[in-house]
Backbone as a chain_set.jsonl record, in Angstrom:
{"seq": "MTALAERPALNATDRCDRCGAQAYVRVELSSGLELLFCAHHARAYEDKLRDVAASIHDESGQLASMPAAAGDPEA", "coords": {"N": [[0.461, 51.035, 4.582], [0.394, 47.779, 3.206], [-2.09, 45.321, 3.215], [-1.714, 41.886, 3.897], [-2.784, 39.105, 2.027], [-4.848, 36.552, 3.296], [-3.582, 33.358, 3.637], [-4.534, 30.103, 2.535], [-5.065, 27.256, 4.708], [-2.549, 24.732, 5.082], [-2.655, 21.618, 3.319], [-3.11, 18.061, 2.67], [-2.177, 17.795, 0.08], [-0.153, 19.594, -0.221], [3.288, 19.703, -0.523], [6.573, 19.042, 0.77], [9.254, 21.035, -0.253], [11.793, 20.073, -0.188], [11.893, 17.237, 0.292], [9.492, 16.049, -0.491], [7.602, 15.041, 1.271], [4.544, 15.423, 3.248], [3.732, 18.811, 3.649], [4.064, 20.991, 6.414], [4.844, 23.464, 7.115], [4.903, 26.742, 5.965], [6.903, 29.038, 4.343], [7.194, 32.341, 3.693], [8.886, 34.395, 1.503], [10.547, 37.605, 1.257], [10.38, 38.367, -1.363], [7.968, 37.48, -2.158], [7.696, 34.922, -3.006], [7.152, 31.496, -2.006], [8.118, 28.859, 0.199], [7.725, 25.434, 0.971], [7.774, 23.16, 3.671], [8.31, 19.976, 5.243], [7.825, 18.998, 8.675], [10.238, 18.029, 9.717], [12.312, 19.015, 7.961], [11.827, 21.741, 8.192], [12.549, 22.194, 10.845], [15.248, 21.459, 10.645], [16.319, 23.462, 9.003], [15.663, 25.767, 10.313], [17.04, 28.049, 11.556], [18.314, 29.338, 9.358], [16.066, 29.823, 7.758], [14.602, 31.639, 9.319], [16.241, 33.842, 9.046], [15.798, 34.676, 6.412], [13.078, 34.801, 5.958], [9.946, 36.433, 5.354], [7.622, 35.825, 6.557], [6.519, 33.078, 8.594], [4.546, 30.291, 8.572], [3.447, 27.922, 10.631], [2.213, 24.77, 10.934], [2.844, 22.473, 12.216], [2.127, 21.613, 14.709], [-0.149, 20.152, 14.446], [0.626, 17.568, 14.083], [0.972, 16.34, 16.559], [-1.618, 15.986, 17.367], [-2.738, 14.084, 15.775], [-4.539, 11.075, 15.161], [-3.579, 7.708, 16.119], [-2.317, 5.327, 13.758], [-4.366, 2.837, 12.223], [-4.229, -0.418, 13.518], [-1.785, -0.075, 14.697], [0.602, -1.2, 16.841], [1.7, 0.253, 18.904], [-0.188, 1.994, 19.783]], "CA": [[0.843, 49.641, 4.696], [-0.428, 46.888, 2.411], [-2.56, 44.142, 3.946], [-1.377, 40.613, 3.278], [-3.921, 38.217, 1.83], [-4.837, 35.364, 4.137], [-3.243, 32.142, 2.908], [-5.31, 28.949, 3.004], [-4.334, 26.281, 5.529], [-1.873, 23.679, 4.333], [-3.427, 20.375, 3.293], [-2.349, 16.856, 2.323], [-1.577, 17.9, -1.253], [1.019, 20.465, -0.135], [4.44, 18.831, -0.335], [7.85, 19.635, 1.15], [10.109, 21.334, -1.398], [13.07, 19.378, -0.009], [11.833, 15.773, 0.208], [8.226, 15.581, -1.037], [6.657, 14.637, 2.321], [3.495, 16.409, 3.482], [4.241, 20.073, 4.198], [3.398, 21.55, 7.588], [5.385, 24.801, 7.332], [4.986, 27.605, 4.783], [7.807, 30.16, 4.553], [7.044, 33.35, 2.654], [10.07, 35.229, 1.37], [10.22, 39.012, 0.989], [10.104, 38.477, -2.799], [6.608, 37.01, -2.406], [7.737, 33.482, -3.246], [7.004, 30.72, -0.792], [8.714, 27.535, 0.291], [6.975, 24.538, 1.842], [8.644, 22.173, 4.3], [7.801, 19.049, 6.253], [8.265, 19.434, 10.002], [11.648, 17.666, 9.873], [13.19, 19.949, 7.256], [11.636, 23.077, 8.765], [13.411, 22.246, 12.04], [16.65, 21.365, 10.222], [16.735, 24.727, 8.384], [14.974, 26.842, 11.027], [17.852, 29.261, 11.741], [18.481, 29.996, 8.053], [14.761, 30.293, 7.301], [14.256, 32.849, 10.079], [17.055, 34.937, 8.505], [15.341, 35.125, 5.092], [11.615, 34.76, 5.858], [9.08, 37.565, 5.674], [6.704, 35.222, 7.514], [6.547, 31.618, 8.693], [3.27, 29.738, 9.033], [3.803, 26.586, 11.102], [1.091, 23.933, 11.336], [3.386, 21.185, 12.663], [1.436, 21.229, 15.935], [-1.187, 19.173, 14.09], [1.189, 16.219, 14.146], [0.765, 15.813, 17.913], [-3.034, 15.701, 17.59], [-3.213, 13.085, 14.818], [-4.82, 9.764, 15.768], [-2.651, 6.624, 15.76], [-2.717, 4.562, 12.582], [-5.09, 1.582, 12.523], [-3.366, -1.579, 13.617], [-0.5, 0.328, 15.27], [0.742, -1.865, 18.128], [2.131, 1.233, 19.887], [-1.343, 2.802, 20.204]], "C": [[-0.133, 48.799, 3.889], [-0.813, 45.67, 3.228], [-2.168, 42.882, 3.184], [-2.632, 39.764, 3.164], [-3.765, 36.997, 2.72], [-4.565, 34.141, 3.267], [-4.113, 31.003, 3.425], [-4.433, 28.028, 3.845], [-3.652, 25.27, 4.616], [-2.728, 22.422, 4.378], [-2.548, 19.236, 2.791], [-1.715, 16.914, 0.938], [-0.371, 18.825, -1.28], [2.225, 19.616, 0.248], [5.697, 19.627, -0.011], [8.705, 19.848, -0.102], [11.442, 20.592, -1.326], [12.951, 17.879, -0.263], [10.518, 15.222, -0.35], [7.231, 15.073, -0.014], [5.589, 15.718, 2.487], [4.086, 17.645, 4.162], [3.388, 20.533, 5.369], [3.865, 22.971, 7.877], [5.478, 25.527, 5.997], [5.87, 28.793, 5.152], [7.619, 31.125, 3.389], [8.281, 34.238, 2.671], [9.657, 36.652, 1.049], [9.913, 39.241, -0.484], [8.671, 38.085, -3.139], [6.553, 35.524, -2.729], [7.57, 32.749, -1.93], [7.688, 29.374, -0.933], [7.872, 26.722, 1.26], [7.925, 23.477, 2.381], [7.85, 21.232, 5.185], [8.34, 19.533, 7.594], [9.758, 19.163, 10.203], [12.57, 18.691, 9.218], [13.01, 21.388, 7.739], [12.506, 23.234, 10.008], [14.884, 22.259, 11.642], [17.174, 22.703, 9.685], [16.209, 25.958, 9.121], [15.795, 28.131, 11.153], [18.007, 30.037, 10.44], [17.156, 30.56, 7.553], [14.351, 31.573, 8.018], [15.036, 34.068, 9.56], [16.474, 35.519, 7.219], [13.829, 35.251, 4.965], [10.97, 36.105, 6.155], [8.044, 37.088, 6.685], [6.851, 33.709, 7.472], [5.222, 31.173, 9.288], [3.517, 28.27, 9.364], [2.572, 25.851, 11.605], [1.567, 22.586, 11.861], [2.781, 20.729, 13.986], [0.335, 20.217, 15.679], [-0.672, 17.745, 14.205], [0.933, 15.575, 15.502], [-0.691, 15.412, 18.135], [-3.588, 14.667, 16.628], [-3.464, 11.763, 15.522], [-3.78, 8.726, 15.311], [-3.209, 5.874, 14.559], [-3.417, 3.278, 13.017], [-4.102, 0.43, 12.54], [-1.987, -1.276, 14.184], [-0.362, -0.312, 16.635], [1.188, -0.922, 19.235], [0.965, 2.026, 20.457], [-2.047, 2.216, 21.397]], "O": [[-1.335, 49.063, 3.881], [0.04, 45.052, 3.865], [-2.282, 42.831, 1.959], [-3.443, 39.708, 4.088], [-2.662, 36.473, 2.875], [-5.251, 33.922, 2.268], [-4.401, 30.938, 4.62], [-3.21, 28.023, 3.708], [-4.125, 24.992, 3.514], [-3.441, 22.182, 5.353], [-1.364, 19.439, 2.519], [-0.796, 16.145, 0.655], [0.366, 18.841, -2.266], [2.182, 18.889, 1.24], [5.859, 20.758, -0.47], [8.856, 18.936, -0.914], [12.146, 20.502, -2.332], [13.794, 17.298, -0.948], [10.441, 14.032, -0.655], [6.116, 14.703, -0.381], [5.716, 16.807, 1.927], [4.844, 17.535, 5.126], [2.159, 20.475, 5.326], [3.342, 23.62, 8.784], [6.045, 25.016, 5.031], [5.623, 29.474, 6.147], [7.858, 30.769, 2.235], [8.673, 34.763, 3.713], [8.529, 36.884, 0.611], [9.247, 40.219, -0.824], [8.204, 38.317, -4.254], [5.475, 34.93, -2.726], [7.817, 33.311, -0.863], [7.82, 28.829, -2.029], [7.364, 27.25, 2.249], [8.772, 22.958, 1.654], [6.854, 21.619, 5.797], [9.222, 20.392, 7.634], [10.462, 19.981, 10.795], [13.505, 19.18, 9.853], [13.957, 22.172, 7.696], [13.128, 24.277, 10.208], [15.681, 22.987, 12.234], [18.341, 23.037, 9.888], [16.3, 27.072, 8.606], [15.272, 29.21, 10.874], [17.85, 31.258, 10.421], [17.122, 31.652, 6.987], [13.814, 32.49, 7.396], [14.543, 35.194, 9.627], [16.631, 36.71, 6.952], [13.342, 35.761, 3.956], [11.377, 36.822, 7.069], [7.633, 37.845, 7.565], [7.251, 33.133, 6.46], [4.826, 31.618, 10.365], [3.768, 27.465, 8.467], [1.958, 26.261, 12.59], [0.776, 21.647, 11.945], [2.915, 19.56, 14.347], [-0.075, 19.5, 16.592], [-1.455, 16.816, 14.402], [0.698, 14.369, 15.573], [-0.974, 14.583, 19.0], [-4.787, 14.391, 16.651], [-2.686, 11.367, 16.39], [-3.181, 8.865, 14.244], [-4.423, 5.796, 14.37], [-3.092, 2.706, 14.058], [-3.24, 0.325, 11.667], [-1.107, -2.136, 14.155], [-1.149, 0.005, 17.528], [1.065, -1.269, 20.409], [1.104, 2.665, 21.5], [-3.035, 2.779, 21.869]]}, "num_chains": 1, "name": "protein.A"}
């Protein structure tokens, strides 16, 4: 068995392949190619992605731990 190289964490420069928003989900295909998705599009395509993915790395949990924006009246 071949060991998979550890992928670096997603960061603010990683963008969704669908809409260009910040990516929180990396989908690696069996071909070795990868797709990046924002949390919204990852959820929208989740069933199809699970069918074709070799692996899915989901960092969307970080969204819940982000501080409120400065001046946000909802905070």
